[in-house]
Phi, psi and omega in degrees: 000129182264125179278132177279124181298138180287137177286137178282128179262122180289132177274125179279124180282134177254121181295156180299320181297319181292322180297319181286326185295332181280351181238028180295139178276182180295150181299134183296131183281136175273095187299315183298317180295322180292319178299315179298317179298320180291322179294317178296320178295321178300318178301313181297312184289317178299318181293323183282317187253345187089158185297312185295320183281338181291140178242156178295333178294317178299316183294315180297319180297318179296324181278345184069036183233169178286131182302325182298337182291336178295318177290318183293317185273326187239351181082012178122187184297318181295318179296326178294316178299316180298322179295319179298320183285334185252347183239044182299331180297331181288339184287323174061022180222036178294165184299325185234348179086270187285135181232344182290159178292117183264115184265003182291111177058021178241144173277169185304313182296319179295317181295320180292317178299316181296315182296312182294320179298319179295318179294321178295325178297323179292322176300320180291319181299321181250033188303312181295317179294320181298328177298318178293314184298314181297321179296322179292323179297322180287319186275333186247109181302326180295315178295320179300316180295322180296316179293321178299318179296318180298317181298314185278337182257344183231299186298308182295313178302323179295318180291320178299319179301318179290320179295328178303324181297322179286330176294315178295331179278359176087009180266349178235136180304132180303335182273356184295137177275097187292333177295317178293321179297314181298318179295321179296318179295319179298317179294319179298318180298317179294318181298317181279315185290319182259300185297307184288314188279314185272314184279308184271352178057040177293136181303147182302323180298322179288324177298313180297319179296321179294319179301312181297319181291318179294323178293321178300315180293318180297315180298320180297320180288332181273347183299135180301145178296133177278135183273000000 
């Protein structure tokens, strides 16, 4: 019996790149970008529907993200609201951007007018959402504590740091209690930016005039005693 020789079958080489390309896993998620998108979507949905009526499904759909990520990243709807209130720097789309007291080539009165005006602009920019946020702060002790912590651990220390520069520059009395000054400025900003502007609908021209007058009085009180 004559054996028929077996035909040699050529083995097709698979390149390493090709081998890996067929087993690629899912595209790696950009967590920070997704968190930012969810926070921005949360602002829109909370402002439109109110906190109670807003659903995580609505928010995820607006953000173009998976609803489960709200629980994973923020612990749920409440955690998302808290993140929006405490991580405003991550949003990067405030009405004016910069909010700290800028001392570059500015005197104290100019810097204060600029700082307060910018914060008031942000209250106006997020006016509908702020109505929701303030109501939650009043009704929910947990949210209230979080905002209180943010004010005392971040906002006030940052403002005090900026005011220190003007004290060293001789525009603020060395004996001035800067913590009290910073708290007073923060309270004034909320009163003008939210209560007067958003709630009472005071005209913008009156808000600006009030800011200038209050800063004039504040600067006069902070001025070092003349010897």
